N, C-alpha and C positions, 0 to 999 in steps of 0.2 A: 708850588708846583700844581698845575691844573690837573684834576682828576678826569678820568673818562666817565662816560654816562653809566657804565656798568658798575663803577666803584662808588657812585654817589648813593649811599644808603644811610638813613638815620633810623635808629631803633629807639622807641619811646617807652619810658616807664614812668608812671605817675600814680598818685592817689586821688586823681580828680574824678574818677568814676565815669559812668556812661550817660548820666542824666543831663548834666550841664554842658555848656558850649566850650569849656576850657580847652579840651584836647583839639577840637576842630579849629579853634582860633589859632592855636599854636601851629597846627599844620598849615593853615592859611598863610601865616607869617613865613613859614619855611618855604612855601611855594612861591611867594612873592620875591623872596631872596634868591631862590634857586629852582627854577621850573623843572629841571631835569631830575632832581633828586627823588629817590624813592623813600617812603616811610613805611615802617613796620612797627606795630605795637607789641611790645613784650607783655605789658599789662597796664591798664589804667584803673585797676581795682585793688591796688595795694591797700592794706588796712590804713585808714586815714592817720597821718602823722607818724606812721611806724617806719622809722629810718632803717631799723635792723631787718625788718621784713623786706623792704625794698632792696637793701644791700644783698640779702640772700638771693632774691630773684635775679638780680643783676649778675652776681658772682656765678650763679649756676647756669647762666645763659650765654655770657659773652663769648666764650670759646667756640660756640657753634656758629658764630657769625663770620662772614668773610673779613679778611684783613682790610683795614681802612674804614670799617664801619664806625660811624659816630653815634655814641650812645647818649641820648638826651634823657637825664634822670631828674625828675622834679618831685621829690617828696621833701617839702621845704617849710616845716613849721617855723623856721627862723627867718622867713622872708621879711625884708624891711629892717633887719638888724644890721650889725656891723660884720656879720659873717661874710667870708669872701665868696665870690663867684668864680668857679674854677673851670679851666680846661686841663684835662689830664691825658697824657699819652702813656699808655701802658702796653708794652709789647707792640702788636701790630694794630691796636685799636685806640680810639679816642673817646673821651668821656666829658660831658658838659653838664654842670649842675652846681648845687651849693656845696660849700665846704662844711659838711656836717657828719662826716665819717662814712657816708654811703659808698664811696669809692675805695676806702682804705684796704679792705681785703684783697681787691684786685691789684692795688698798688704794691702791697706786701708780696703778692705772688709773683710780680714782675719787677721787683724793686731795682734790679740792676739795669732794666730797660724802661724805667719810668721817668717821666718829667711832669712837672705841674706848673701852671701859669695862673695868675690872678687876672681875670678879665678886666681890661682897662676900658672904662666908659669912653674916655677921650680917644684913645687909639682906635677903638672900634666904631666910633662915631654913633653911639647909641643915644637916642633922644626920647623924650616923653615917657620916662620910666615910672610905671606905677610902683607904689610901695608895697603892694600886695600881690602882684602878678609878674614876677621876674621870669616865669616860664615863657610868657609871651614876649616880654619887652627886652630881655637879656639873653636867656638861654636858647630860645628858638632861633633868633637871627644869627647868633654865633654858631650854632650847630649847622645851620644851612650854609654859612660862609665857609666853615671848616671842611664841610663835605666837598666843596669846590676847590679850596685852596690847600688844605692839608698841612699848614704851617701855623701852630699855635702862637708863635712869636709875633704874628701879624696882629693879634687880637689881645695879647696880654703880656704880663711881665713875669719872668721866672720866679719860682718859689722854691725854698728848701722843702723837700718832702717831709722832713721831720716836723715842720711847722704846721702841717695839716691836721685837721681833726681826725681822731682815730676811733675805730670801732672794730670789735672782734666778733667773728661768727663762731669761734671756738672758745668755750668757757667751761672749765671743769673744776670742781672743788670737792675735796674729801670731807665727809661729815660722819665720823664714826664708821659704821659698817657700810655706809652709803657713798656713792659717787653722785654728785649733784650737778645739774645742767640748767640752762635757761631755755625757755620756749622762744624761738626766734621767728617762727612763721607758722601759719596754719593755711592749708590749701582749701580749695573749693569744696572738698569732701569732708572737711573738718579734721583732717589728719594733722598731727602736731609734729613740727620739726624741732629737734633739740640741738643745742650748741655743741655737737660732737660729730665726728665722723663715725660711720656705722661699724667700722672695724672693731670697735670696743666690744661688740657682741660676741666676739670670739672667746672672750673670757667669762661670758655669762652662760648659765645653764639653760635648759629648755623652757623653764618658767622663771620669769624675772619679776621680783617684787618692785613695784613703782610707788613711791611716796609722793603725794601731792602736797607740797609744803604749806600752801596757803590755808589748808584745812586739816592737815595731817591725816588725810585718808590714804589707805593703802589698797592697792589693786594688784592682781596677778596678770601679767601680759605674757603671751606665748612668743617665744623667740623663734620666728619663722622666716623663711626667705621670700614667701609669696602668699597672697591672700587665698589662693585656692586650697591651702592646707587648713583653712579655718571654717568653723561653722558661722552662720549668720549671727552678728552682734558679739562674737568673740573678740577679745582685745589682743592686739598684736604689737610687737616691737620688732623692727627690722631695719636694714640698711636700705634707704630709698634709692631711686634711680640716679641721683646726683651724689651718692656716697655719704649722705648725712644720716644720722640716727633719727628714726621717726616712730611715732606711736599712732595707732589707728584702732577704730572700732569697725570690724568688717561689716560693710553695707550699712553703716551708721555714721553719725557725726560725733566723734569723740570730743571735739572742742566745745560744742554746744551742750551735749548731753552731760558732760562732766564738769562744766564750768571752768575750763582752762582760760588763761589769759596770756597774751604776748608779754614776755619778760618774767613770767612766773617761774619759780624754781621747781624742778622735778628731780627726784633722786632715785637712783637705781640700786638694788641690792641683789647679789647673786642668788 
């Protein structure tokens, strides 16, 4: 089914950064395939190779976009391997990118309304495919065509959802008196997002002991709803604007100043 001009939107998420030409070349390929489509960048500064950080950004963004949006997500450290190239339809949105778990939280949330397809090189008539830049040679042209056509079956073969790579943004583990989580994202301010929804703070006190497992250092974070309740450089734990549990240093960079890393375990004690 052909889409109207207003419905042709591709939202782009990559770890390519702003220095090289990768994103511009992908957009050029999209425009050659579909001159009328609009593109909008979610971010091209995902921490390099961090699939979980990219998945968090995608998961917390997609519902704000109009129905029919095609999300082109290329955080692809497995490029050139035998990992599948995917088209996913979840709810009213489409997703194009590698099968590495980045789409799984969205699929889970829309499971009864989700479909997945393995992109067929033959069916899609894709040619001259680089072994290191599927963003340009596979995902960008498919996203552009999907924005016009809206039928994943034209470009791929159906897959069982359970066969897809899985990734979870919610991870929690008891460790004695502590509840432990993983760091899944850090934002431009150095704030640290944990693998939990922020509602867990309702069982915490005003001061929360935070154990950084990598070096066993302990810190006290203020359980507050907003930064205006803090002094400069005070440590805060709060529910962020997307409903996830987050740590911050007010007007400072917690991630850099305290040596946190994506994937690191952080434990909370009441």
